[in-house]
N, C-alpha and C positions, 0 to 999 in steps of 0.2 A: 901606481900607474894610472888608475882611474882618475885621481885628482889632477894629475898632469894633463891628461887628455881633455878633461872637462875644462880646465883652466885655459888650455889652448883654444878650444872651441868657443868659449865665452869671450876671450880676447879678440878673436876674429869677428865675432858677432858685434861686439862693442866698437871695434874699429870701423865696421861698415856703418853703424848707426851714427857714430860721431862724425864720420866724413860727410854723411848726408846732412847732419845738423850744421856742420861747418860751412857748407855751401849756402845754406839758408840764412844763418845768423852770424856769419864770420867768426864762429867759435874756433878755438885752437884745435887743430886736427890731432894733436898729440895728447889730448885730454884722456883718451881711452886708456893710456898707460897708467893713469892715476887711480883707476878702479882696482879695488882689492877684493879678492874672493876668499872666503873662509869656509872650510869644510869641517864637519864633525862626523865622527863615526856613529853609525846608527845601531848601537848595541844596547841591549836591555840593561838598565842600570840596577845595581844592587843597592837600593836605598838604605837598607838596614846596615849593611857593611860600611857605607859612607857615613852614616850617622854615628856609628860606633867609633869609627876612626876619628871623626872630627870631635866627638865628645872626649876622647882620650887626649887630644891635642890642646884642649882648653887650658889656658895658662902657659902653654909652651910656645905658641905662635899667636900672631895677632888675629883679631876677629875677621879682618878682611881676608887673610890667608885661609882661615878655616872655611869661610863661606865660599871662597873660590874653588875649594876642593869638592863641593857638592855639585853634582851634575844638573840638578833641577833649579839651581840659582843661576840665572843668566846675567843679571846686573848686580854686582856686589854692592856698589855704592847706593843703589836704590833700596836694596834689602837692608843695609845698615840704617838708612834714613827711616824706613818703615819701622824697624825695631825700636829706634829712639822715639818715634811718635807714639808707638803702642805703649812703651814704658812710661812716657809722660802722661798719656791718657789714663793709664792704670793708677799712677800716683795721684792724679787729680780726682779720680772717682773712688779711691779707696776710702772707706769710712775711717774716721779718726779713732785711734787707739785710746781706750779709757783705762784709768788706774783702778785696779781692783778694790783698793781700800777706800776710794772716794765714790764708788758706785753706791746707789741706794741700797741700804742694808749693811754696808760697812763690812768689817772683817768678822767672820762667823766664829772665830776661835776666841775672841775677847769676851770676858764675862761682862754682864750689864751692871 
């Protein structure tokens, strides 16, 4: 009920604003109908439960779907891009792995 009342009030407000703009700039008077309003419930998030749920879904659904289930992730595509950048940065900055037998000192079990 609150969302419907708020949407109606905002539509009326934008109708007035767009009609004023329309007289000044010859803009379309019907543009106010193209404005979309989104509402979210303002309830405290249980982040631990969300993390456990998404952790259990790994391998069963796509990463995009898993990230969309988290309330603190607003833009899934941005988050996926940042994850790829961090992974690439980690790969570039990771020290090279060395072979134990070719290290200085060689294999300790071999007799001399």
